[in-house]
Structure formats: C-alpha cells, structure tokens
N, C-alpha and C positions, 0 to 999 in steps of 0.2 A: 253851115256853109252859106255864103251870101248868094243870093240869086242874082241874075243879071239886072233885074229891076233895081235891087238894092245897091248894086255896085254903081249903077248910073246916077243914084242919088248922092254918092260920096262927093265931098268938096275938098279942095286943096287944104291940107293941114289935118285932115282926119287920119286916124290910124286904123290899120287892119292887121289881122294875125295870119301868118302863113306858116303852116307845119311843114318842115322841110325834110325830116328824116324819121321814118316810122320805126327803125331799128334802134336809134340812139335817142330818140325823143326831142329832136331840136325843133323849136319854133321861134319865130321872131316877130316882133311888132314892126310894121313898116308904116312910113308917113306918106300920104299922097302928096306928090309934088306937082303933077300936071295932069290934066284930064283932056283927052282928045276924042275924036269921033269913034276910033276903033280901040284905043288903048288907054289904060290909066297907068301913069308912070309913078313908080314909088321910089323911095331912097334905096340905096344899095343896088341900083341898076335892075330892080325887079320890075316887070311889066305885066299887067293884067290885060288879057284879051277879052274885050266886051262881047265878042261873039260866042265864046265858050264859057266865060266866067271863071276861068283858071289863069294861072300865070303862063306866060309865053314859054314854050318848051326850052329847057336849057341845053347844054352841050351833050347831056346824056339822053336827050329826047324826052324828058320828064316834064310834065306840067302839073302844077300844084294847086290845090283848092284854097279858098280864101275865106276866112271867117272875120266877123266883126271884132272879136277879141279872144283872148285865150280861154276865158270862161265859156264863150259860145262853142268853141272848139271841144272843150272838155265835156260839155253837155251833149254835143252831137256824138262824140266818141261813147259816152255812157249809154246813149240810146242804141247805137249800133251794136255795142257789146251785149246789151240786154236782148235785143232781137236775135242776135246770133245764139245766145244761150237758150232762148225759147225754141228756135228752130232745131237746135241740136237735141234738146230734150224730146221734142215731138218725134223727131226721126228715130231716136233710140227707144222710144216707148212703144210697147205693143198695145195698140188701141183697139177697143171694141167698136163695133159699127155705131153704136149709140154715142160713144165718145167722139168718133170722127164727125158725126152729124152735128153735135154741139160745137165743135171747133169750127166746122164750116159755117155755122150760123154766125159765130163771132167774127170770122174772117170776112164775111160778106157784109158785116155791119148791121145786121137785122136785130 
C-alpha cells in the first residue's frame, strides 16, 4: 500500500493499482490525471484523499487502498496471508512456557 508520502510524490501520468472487490478479485490500474492539495484525481472518476491515503468514499461508504502496481498489491496480500497463518498456528498450538518465552523474544526483536 502506498503511504501518504509516496502518494505525494506521484506525478501526472503515473499509474496506481486499486483493488476494488475482495470477493470477486477485481483490481484496476488508474492513471493520475491531476494533483491538488487535498486530492489526487485519477481516470474513471476515482479520487485519492491525501489525508487518508485511500480513495474517497463511494456511494456505499467504502474507501479503498492504493498500491503502486498489481505486483505490490500481490506482495502485500502474500505478507498478510502469511502473518494470519502464523497467528492462527500460534493460537491453536499448546505452547510450553519456554516456547512462549522464545516467541516473545522474536516478537520484541531481541
């Protein structure tokens, strides 16, 4: 996902990727058409709010995240799936106190 600082570095003509539907898997590349102080205007009437870093809410009240391209989206998705897998595995595993201490060390980055 692009940070607000990364969004502010976009220029007219650059493309970004917006994933629109998690159930059906729709995502689209959009071209930056105009850059204002508060918003970045894309083709197909999409608008990115520079205060949130997401698209402006649509008629359903949904705002979407923005990525540099589809590959960046897929990489982000892969990371989130792996994190969810590890969290689930730890939650379902009966840990000993020593194992819990080792995991705590890893989580704290020591």
